py3Dmol code that shows the C-alpha trace and the ligand (Angstrom):
import py3Dmol

protein = """\
ATOM      1  CA  MET A   1       1.742   7.662 180.106  1.00  0.00           C
ATOM      2  CA  ASN A   2       1.493   4.481 181.946  1.00  0.00           C
ATOM      3  CA  TYR A   3      -1.227   1.970 182.341  1.00  0.00           C
ATOM      4  CA  ALA A   4      -2.632   3.368 185.542  1.00  0.00           C
ATOM      5  CA  GLU A   5      -2.673   6.919 184.224  1.00  0.00           C
ATOM      6  CA  ILE A   6      -4.346   5.912 181.017  1.00  0.00           C
ATOM      7  CA  GLN A   7      -6.940   3.984 183.006  1.00  0.00           C
ATOM      8  CA  THR A   8      -7.700   6.994 185.199  1.00  0.00           C
ATOM      9  CA  ASN A   9      -8.152   9.431 182.277  1.00  0.00           C
ATOM     10  CA  VAL A  10     -10.406   6.920 180.381  1.00  0.00           C
ATOM     11  CA  LYS A  11     -12.608   6.434 183.553  1.00  0.00           C
ATOM     12  CA  ARG A  12     -12.737  10.225 184.349  1.00  0.00           C
ATOM     13  CA  VAL A  13     -13.796  11.181 180.691  1.00  0.00           C
ATOM     14  CA  LEU A  14     -16.209   8.327 180.556  1.00  0.00           C
ATOM     15  CA  ASN A  15     -17.829   9.632 183.866  1.00  0.00           C
ATOM     16  CA  GLU A  16     -17.923  13.086 182.592  1.00  0.00           C
ATOM     17  CA  ILE A  17     -19.887  12.566 179.446  1.00  0.00           C
ATOM     18  CA  PRO A  18     -23.502  12.099 179.203  1.00  0.00           C
ATOM     19  CA  LYS A  19     -24.944   8.662 178.550  1.00  0.00           C
ATOM     20  CA  GLY A  20     -25.491   8.256 174.787  1.00  0.00           C
ATOM     21  CA  VAL A  21     -22.115   9.983 173.852  1.00  0.00           C
ATOM     22  CA  ILE A  22     -19.563   7.589 172.599  1.00  0.00           C
ATOM     23  CA  LEU A  23     -15.891   8.098 173.632  1.00  0.00           C
ATOM     24  CA  GLU A  24     -13.917   7.188 170.801  1.00  0.00           C
ATOM     25  CA  ALA A  25     -10.115   6.805 171.552  1.00  0.00           C
ATOM     26  CA  ALA A  26      -8.047   8.328 168.836  1.00  0.00           C
ATOM     27  CA  VAL A  27      -4.896   6.399 168.763  1.00  0.00           C
ATOM     28  CA  LYS A  28      -2.568   7.348 166.081  1.00  0.00           C
ATOM     29  CA  SER A  29       0.992   6.650 167.043  1.00  0.00           C
ATOM     30  CA  ARG A  30       0.132   5.010 170.213  1.00  0.00           C
ATOM     31  CA  SER A  31       1.939   1.997 171.397  1.00  0.00           C
ATOM     32  CA  GLU A  32       0.552  -1.391 172.111  1.00  0.00           C
ATOM     33  CA  SER A  33       0.607  -1.115 175.864  1.00  0.00           C
ATOM     34  CA  GLU A  34      -1.195   2.378 175.633  1.00  0.00           C
ATOM     35  CA  ILE A  35      -3.946   0.949 173.528  1.00  0.00           C
ATOM     36  CA  ARG A  36      -4.152  -2.123 175.717  1.00  0.00           C
ATOM     37  CA  ALA A  37      -4.733   0.308 178.735  1.00  0.00           C
ATOM     38  CA  ALA A  38      -7.505   1.801 176.948  1.00  0.00           C
ATOM     39  CA  VAL A  39      -9.189  -1.351 176.022  1.00  0.00           C
ATOM     40  CA  ASP A  40      -9.021  -2.648 179.667  1.00  0.00           C
ATOM     41  CA  ALA A  41     -10.437   0.868 180.897  1.00  0.00           C
ATOM     42  CA  GLY A  42     -13.495   0.172 178.770  1.00  0.00           C
ATOM     43  CA  ILE A  43     -13.176   2.002 175.598  1.00  0.00           C
ATOM     44  CA  LYS A  44     -15.490   0.608 172.868  1.00  0.00           C
ATOM     45  CA  VAL A  45     -14.642   2.578 169.707  1.00  0.00           C
ATOM     46  CA  PHE A  46     -11.064   3.136 168.415  1.00  0.00           C
ATOM     47  CA  GLY A  47     -10.273   5.729 165.754  1.00  0.00           C
ATOM     48  CA  ASP A  48      -7.438   5.031 163.545  1.00  0.00           C
ATOM     49  CA  ASN A  49      -5.991   7.470 161.039  1.00  0.00           C
ATOM     50  CA  TYR A  50      -4.061   5.116 158.947  1.00  0.00           C
ATOM     51  CA  VAL A  51      -4.923   1.684 157.399  1.00  0.00           C
ATOM     52  CA  VAL A  52      -1.682   0.074 158.052  1.00  0.00           C
ATOM     53  CA  GLU A  53      -1.340   1.238 161.377  1.00  0.00           C
ATOM     54  CA  SER A  54      -4.923   0.032 162.071  1.00  0.00           C
ATOM     55  CA  GLN A  55      -4.163  -3.515 160.763  1.00  0.00           C
ATOM     56  CA  LYS A  56      -1.077  -3.742 163.261  1.00  0.00           C
ATOM     57  CA  ASN A  57      -3.525  -2.580 165.956  1.00  0.00           C
ATOM     58  CA  ARG A  58      -6.059  -5.320 165.038  1.00  0.00           C
ATOM     59  CA  ASP A  59      -5.105  -7.814 167.666  1.00  0.00           C
ATOM     60  CA  LEU A  60      -5.460  -5.310 170.434  1.00  0.00           C
ATOM     61  CA  TYR A  61      -9.110  -4.709 169.694  1.00  0.00           C
ATOM     62  CA  ARG A  62      -9.714  -8.245 170.542  1.00  0.00           C
ATOM     63  CA  ASN A  63     -12.794  -7.949 172.367  1.00  0.00           C
ATOM     64  CA  GLU A  64     -15.688  -8.699 169.996  1.00  0.00           C
ATOM     65  CA  ASP A  65     -17.701  -5.602 170.931  1.00  0.00           C
ATOM     66  CA  ILE A  66     -14.968  -3.243 170.111  1.00  0.00           C
ATOM     67  CA  LYS A  67     -15.454  -1.118 167.016  1.00  0.00           C
ATOM     68  CA  CYS A  68     -12.829   0.350 164.958  1.00  0.00           C
ATOM     69  CA  HIS A  69     -13.523   3.580 162.825  1.00  0.00           C
ATOM     70  CA  LEU A  70     -11.267   5.199 160.363  1.00  0.00           C
ATOM     71  CA  ILE A  71     -10.923   8.789 161.169  1.00  0.00           C
ATOM     72  CA  GLY A  72      -7.955   9.925 158.730  1.00  0.00           C
ATOM     73  CA  HIS A  73      -8.356  10.432 154.899  1.00  0.00           C
ATOM     74  CA  LEU A  74      -8.599   7.589 152.851  1.00  0.00           C
ATOM     75  CA  GLN A  75      -6.623   7.328 149.637  1.00  0.00           C
ATOM     76  CA  ARG A  76      -8.322   5.338 147.024  1.00  0.00           C
ATOM     77  CA  ASN A  77      -5.565   2.608 146.691  1.00  0.00           C
ATOM     78  CA  LYS A  78      -6.422   1.804 150.265  1.00  0.00           C
ATOM     79  CA  VAL A  79     -10.029   1.286 149.924  1.00  0.00           C
ATOM     80  CA  LYS A  80     -10.040  -2.388 149.542  1.00  0.00           C
ATOM     81  CA  LYS A  81      -8.337  -3.052 152.840  1.00  0.00           C
ATOM     82  CA  ALA A  82     -10.135  -0.129 154.662  1.00  0.00           C
ATOM     83  CA  VAL A  83     -13.416  -1.713 153.731  1.00  0.00           C
ATOM     84  CA  ALA A  84     -12.414  -5.080 155.022  1.00  0.00           C
ATOM     85  CA  LEU A  85     -11.035  -3.574 158.247  1.00  0.00           C
ATOM     86  CA  PHE A  86     -13.273  -1.011 159.449  1.00  0.00           C
ATOM     87  CA  ASP A  87     -16.740  -0.885 161.155  1.00  0.00           C
ATOM     88  CA  MET A  88     -17.196   2.751 159.952  1.00  0.00           C
ATOM     89  CA  VAL A  89     -15.471   5.260 157.641  1.00  0.00           C
ATOM     90  CA  GLU A  90     -15.967   8.620 159.282  1.00  0.00           C
ATOM     91  CA  THR A  91     -14.125  10.470 156.533  1.00  0.00           C
ATOM     92  CA  LEU A  92     -16.069  10.311 153.394  1.00  0.00           C
ATOM     93  CA  ASP A  93     -15.007  13.355 151.359  1.00  0.00           C
ATOM     94  CA  SER A  94     -15.678  12.813 147.607  1.00  0.00           C
ATOM     95  CA  VAL A  95     -18.045  11.076 145.298  1.00  0.00           C
ATOM     96  CA  ARG A  96     -15.176   9.138 143.821  1.00  0.00           C
ATOM     97  CA  LEU A  97     -14.130   7.753 147.201  1.00  0.00           C
ATOM     98  CA  ALA A  98     -17.855   6.801 147.889  1.00  0.00           C
ATOM     99  CA  ARG A  99     -18.205   4.895 144.623  1.00  0.00           C
ATOM    100  CA  ALA A 100     -14.886   3.125 145.426  1.00  0.00           C
ATOM    101  CA  ILE A 101     -16.001   2.124 148.858  1.00  0.00           C
ATOM    102  CA  ASN A 102     -19.313   1.087 147.551  1.00  0.00           C
ATOM    103  CA  LYS A 103     -17.730  -1.221 144.887  1.00  0.00           C
ATOM    104  CA  LYS A 104     -15.126  -2.791 147.150  1.00  0.00           C
ATOM    105  CA  SER A 105     -17.904  -3.365 149.731  1.00  0.00           C
ATOM    106  CA  CYS A 106     -20.189  -4.896 147.278  1.00  0.00           C
ATOM    107  CA  GLU A 107     -17.405  -7.417 146.310  1.00  0.00           C
ATOM    108  CA  ILE A 108     -17.126  -8.638 149.911  1.00  0.00           C
ATOM    109  CA  GLY A 109     -20.853  -8.531 150.708  1.00  0.00           C
ATOM    110  CA  LYS A 110     -20.614  -5.733 153.091  1.00  0.00           C
ATOM    111  CA  VAL A 111     -22.550  -2.523 153.561  1.00  0.00           C
ATOM    112  CA  MET A 112     -20.007   0.134 155.003  1.00  0.00           C
ATOM    113  CA  PRO A 113     -21.316   2.778 157.634  1.00  0.00           C
ATOM    114  CA  VAL A 114     -19.954   6.161 156.694  1.00  0.00           C
ATOM    115  CA  LEU A 115     -20.050   9.692 158.050  1.00  0.00           C
ATOM    116  CA  ILE A 116     -19.616  12.502 155.695  1.00  0.00           C
ATOM    117  CA  GLU A 117     -16.685  14.798 156.620  1.00  0.00           C
ATOM    118  CA  VAL A 118     -17.811  18.437 156.596  1.00  0.00           C
ATOM    119  CA  ASN A 119     -14.976  21.088 156.031  1.00  0.00           C
ATOM    120  CA  SER A 120     -17.039  23.427 158.398  1.00  0.00           C
ATOM    121  CA  GLY A 121     -14.136  25.840 158.574  1.00  0.00           C
ATOM    122  CA  LEU A 122     -13.981  26.265 154.782  1.00  0.00           C
ATOM    123  CA  GLU A 123     -10.223  25.361 154.947  1.00  0.00           C
ATOM    124  CA  LYS A 124      -8.326  25.127 151.851  1.00  0.00           C
ATOM    125  CA  GLN A 125      -5.904  22.511 153.278  1.00  0.00           C
ATOM    126  CA  LYS A 126      -8.519  20.301 154.708  1.00  0.00           C
ATOM    127  CA  TYR A 127     -10.642  17.390 153.119  1.00  0.00           C
ATOM    128  CA  GLY A 128     -14.197  17.411 153.722  1.00  0.00           C
ATOM    129  CA  ILE A 129     -17.390  18.672 151.741  1.00  0.00           C
ATOM    130  CA  LEU A 130     -18.145  22.270 152.194  1.00  0.00           C
ATOM    131  CA  PRO A 131     -21.247  22.876 154.412  1.00  0.00           C
ATOM    132  CA  ASN A 132     -23.297  24.459 151.440  1.00  0.00           C
ATOM    133  CA  ASP A 133     -22.522  21.231 149.290  1.00  0.00           C
ATOM    134  CA  VAL A 134     -23.677  18.501 151.973  1.00  0.00           C
ATOM    135  CA  LYS A 135     -27.174  18.157 150.542  1.00  0.00           C
ATOM    136  CA  PHE A 136     -26.070  17.937 146.867  1.00  0.00           C
ATOM    137  CA  PHE A 137     -23.391  15.431 147.760  1.00  0.00           C
ATOM    138  CA  ILE A 138     -25.924  13.025 149.693  1.00  0.00           C
ATOM    139  CA  ASN A 139     -28.093  13.030 146.742  1.00  0.00           C
ATOM    140  CA  LYS A 140     -25.023  12.126 144.368  1.00  0.00           C
ATOM    141  CA  ILE A 141     -24.210   8.962 146.600  1.00  0.00           C
ATOM    142  CA  LYS A 142     -27.604   8.207 148.325  1.00  0.00           C
ATOM    143  CA  ASN A 143     -28.377   5.225 145.717  1.00  0.00           C
ATOM    144  CA  LEU A 144     -24.907   3.471 146.411  1.00  0.00           C
ATOM    145  CA  LYS A 145     -26.336   0.369 148.147  1.00  0.00           C
ATOM    146  CA  ASN A 146     -23.254  -0.736 149.635  1.00  0.00           C
ATOM    147  CA  LEU A 147     -22.830   2.283 151.473  1.00  0.00           C
ATOM    148  CA  LYS A 148     -24.745   3.545 154.603  1.00  0.00           C
ATOM    149  CA  VAL A 149     -24.587   7.185 155.508  1.00  0.00           C
ATOM    150  CA  GLN A 150     -25.126   7.499 159.153  1.00  0.00           C
ATOM    151  CA  GLY A 151     -24.281  10.953 159.938  1.00  0.00           C
ATOM    152  CA  LEU A 152     -21.646  13.737 159.841  1.00  0.00           C
ATOM    153  CA  MET A 153     -18.190  14.299 161.272  1.00  0.00           C
ATOM    154  CA  THR A 154     -16.096  17.407 161.419  1.00  0.00           C
ATOM    155  CA  MET A 155     -12.786  18.848 162.648  1.00  0.00           C
ATOM    156  CA  GLY A 156     -13.149  22.429 162.447  1.00  0.00           C
ATOM    157  CA  PRO A 157      -9.851  24.757 162.461  1.00  0.00           C
ATOM    158  CA  PHE A 158      -7.759  23.983 165.384  1.00  0.00           C
ATOM    159  CA  THR A 159      -7.309  26.740 167.788  1.00  0.00           C
ATOM    160  CA  GLY A 160      -6.085  26.752 171.233  1.00  0.00           C
ATOM    161  CA  ASN A 161      -9.462  27.959 172.777  1.00  0.00           C
ATOM    162  CA  PRO A 162     -12.348  25.584 172.595  1.00  0.00           C
ATOM    163  CA  GLU A 163     -14.889  28.439 172.592  1.00  0.00           C
ATOM    164  CA  ASN A 164     -13.639  29.211 169.027  1.00  0.00           C
ATOM    165  CA  ALA A 165     -14.741  25.906 167.827  1.00  0.00           C
ATOM    166  CA  ARG A 166     -18.120  26.302 168.996  1.00  0.00           C
ATOM    167  CA  LYS A 167     -19.327  27.989 165.816  1.00  0.00           C
ATOM    168  CA  TYR A 168     -18.049  25.159 163.634  1.00  0.00           C
ATOM    169  CA  PHE A 169     -19.856  22.561 165.884  1.00  0.00           C
ATOM    170  CA  THR A 170     -23.075  24.803 165.785  1.00  0.00           C
ATOM    171  CA  ASP A 171     -23.006  25.033 161.997  1.00  0.00           C
ATOM    172  CA  THR A 172     -22.440  21.293 161.504  1.00  0.00           C
ATOM    173  CA  LYS A 173     -25.125  20.520 164.035  1.00  0.00           C
ATOM    174  CA  LYS A 174     -27.490  22.651 161.948  1.00  0.00           C
ATOM    175  CA  ILE A 175     -26.778  20.516 158.815  1.00  0.00           C
ATOM    176  CA  PHE A 176     -27.139  17.378 160.546  1.00  0.00           C
ATOM    177  CA  GLN A 177     -30.750  18.710 161.882  1.00  0.00           C
ATOM    178  CA  SER A 178     -31.888  19.923 158.335  1.00  0.00           C
ATOM    179  CA  LEU A 179     -30.934  16.525 156.767  1.00  0.00           C
ATOM    180  CA  LYS A 180     -32.896  14.694 159.595  1.00  0.00           C
ATOM    181  CA  VAL A 181     -35.942  16.213 158.462  1.00  0.00           C
ATOM    182  CA  ASN A 182     -36.594  14.857 154.792  1.00  0.00           C
ATOM    183  CA  CYS A 183     -33.714  12.267 155.168  1.00  0.00           C
ATOM    184  CA  PRO A 184     -33.602  10.424 151.779  1.00  0.00           C
ATOM    185  CA  GLU A 185     -34.096   6.739 151.900  1.00  0.00           C
ATOM    186  CA  ASN A 186     -30.992   4.815 152.797  1.00  0.00           C
ATOM    187  CA  VAL A 187     -29.626   7.768 154.551  1.00  0.00           C
ATOM    188  CA  GLU A 188     -29.602   8.073 158.315  1.00  0.00           C
ATOM    189  CA  MET A 189     -28.630  11.085 160.553  1.00  0.00           C
ATOM    190  CA  LYS A 190     -27.613   9.138 163.681  1.00  0.00           C
ATOM    191  CA  TYR A 191     -24.087  10.212 164.529  1.00  0.00           C
ATOM    192  CA  LEU A 192     -22.454  13.500 164.850  1.00  0.00           C
ATOM    193  CA  SER A 193     -18.766  13.055 165.442  1.00  0.00           C
ATOM    194  CA  MET A 194     -17.161  16.341 166.769  1.00  0.00           C
ATOM    195  CA  GLY A 195     -14.883  17.374 169.367  1.00  0.00           C
ATOM    196  CA  MET A 196     -11.312  16.494 170.244  1.00  0.00           C
ATOM    197  CA  SER A 197      -9.331  16.471 173.545  1.00  0.00           C
ATOM    198  CA  ASN A 198      -9.419  20.458 173.907  1.00  0.00           C
ATOM    199  CA  SER A 199     -12.937  20.859 172.680  1.00  0.00           C
ATOM    200  CA  TYR A 200     -15.026  17.785 173.376  1.00  0.00           C
ATOM    201  CA  LYS A 201     -17.183  19.516 176.156  1.00  0.00           C
ATOM    202  CA  VAL A 202     -18.148  22.290 173.725  1.00  0.00           C
ATOM    203  CA  ALA A 203     -18.942  19.843 171.160  1.00  0.00           C
ATOM    204  CA  ILE A 204     -21.091  17.832 173.423  1.00  0.00           C
ATOM    205  CA  GLU A 205     -23.001  20.950 174.441  1.00  0.00           C
ATOM    206  CA  GLU A 206     -23.629  21.456 170.547  1.00  0.00           C
ATOM    207  CA  GLY A 207     -24.866  18.045 170.005  1.00  0.00           C
ATOM    208  CA  ALA A 208     -21.957  15.661 169.373  1.00  0.00           C
ATOM    209  CA  ASN A 209     -22.675  11.947 170.048  1.00  0.00           C
ATOM    210  CA  ILE A 210     -19.218  10.921 169.148  1.00  0.00           C
ATOM    211  CA  ILE A 211     -16.257  12.457 170.538  1.00  0.00           C
ATOM    212  CA  ARG A 212     -12.722  11.645 169.218  1.00  0.00           C
ATOM    213  CA  VAL A 213     -10.140  11.819 172.006  1.00  0.00           C
ATOM    214  CA  GLY A 214      -6.275  11.409 172.001  1.00  0.00           C
ATOM    215  CA  SER A 215      -4.115  13.330 173.957  1.00  0.00           C
ATOM    216  CA  ALA A 216      -6.630  13.784 177.071  1.00  0.00           C
ATOM    217  CA  LEU A 217      -6.398   9.888 177.290  1.00  0.00           C
ATOM    218  CA  PHE A 218      -2.796   9.259 176.526  1.00  0.00           C
ATOM    219  CA  GLY A 219      -0.857  12.423 177.001  1.00  0.00           C
ATOM    220  CA  PRO A 220       0.594  14.597 174.323  1.00  0.00           C
ATOM    221  CA  ARG A 221       1.704  12.999 171.149  1.00  0.00           C
ATOM    222  CA  GLN A 222       5.379  12.710 170.443  1.00  0.00           C
ATOM    223  CA  SER A 223       5.907  15.113 167.418  1.00  0.00           C
ATOM    224  CA  VAL A 224       7.094  13.402 164.283  1.00  0.00           C
TER     225      VAL A 224
END
"""
ligand_1 = """\
15
PLP
C -5.696 13.139 166.449
C -7.063 12.987 165.998
C -8.158 13.314 166.973
C -7.759 13.537 168.491
O -6.861 14.656 168.842
P -6.341 15.010 170.295
O -6.338 16.422 170.175
O -5.171 14.122 170.479
O -7.631 14.632 171.140
C -9.409 13.527 166.831
N -9.823 13.329 165.543
C -8.916 13.216 164.301
C -9.438 13.072 163.004
C -7.551 13.099 164.699
O -6.776 12.813 163.653
"""
view = py3Dmol.view(width=600, height=400)
view.addModel(protein, "pdb")
view.setStyle({"model": 0}, {"cartoon": {"style": "trace"}})
view.addModel(ligand_1, "xyz")
view.setStyle({"model": 1}, {"stick": {}})
view.zoomTo()
view.show()
């Protein structure tokens, strides 16, 4: 899509969503000019799936109050770079990864905000902590001082019909709420990241305050 179309889309979605919901632009495989259009239209949070791609995008997130989150799976050999680059890792999905992020963050004197990725659809091929294990998982990582848990993220199974996603969003919201009560020290339940282009409206109804939107802003992705 061209500059004007992206501007129109961003502004439309920003107008549509309630105050307090963050529109995060998911920019995997998008060009420089597409990302620039989103910056100019007022996007404040970008979601990158890959560390290397995000490094390349850095110059575009030039405005000081623009944040960049990692929304793809993080491999442990990329942790050092990721910790230096990102303002938040939304895809914390194992204790080993938590320890690695903590260690590398400590080395550079940073406290890394993270969201725990919940595998709300219990899908074998997906990363994320199973819903029943989230509490236990938090207990295992809560003492890592250079990690700051700030909430939950989920994808849910992909289906064409956004109504089918609702159950997974509701389930994740329930976990979020129950963790809010009796939250361990050093853990915060502040952000709930759910919903993509076809499902963000449903996700907001179910309590999302970060939505990750790609194709509704930039048009369909070229298949790779
Ligand atoms: C690509 C992606 C999105 C956005 O998907 P769209 O359907 O293009 O809106 C959201 N979250 C994650 C983790 C993604 O990889």
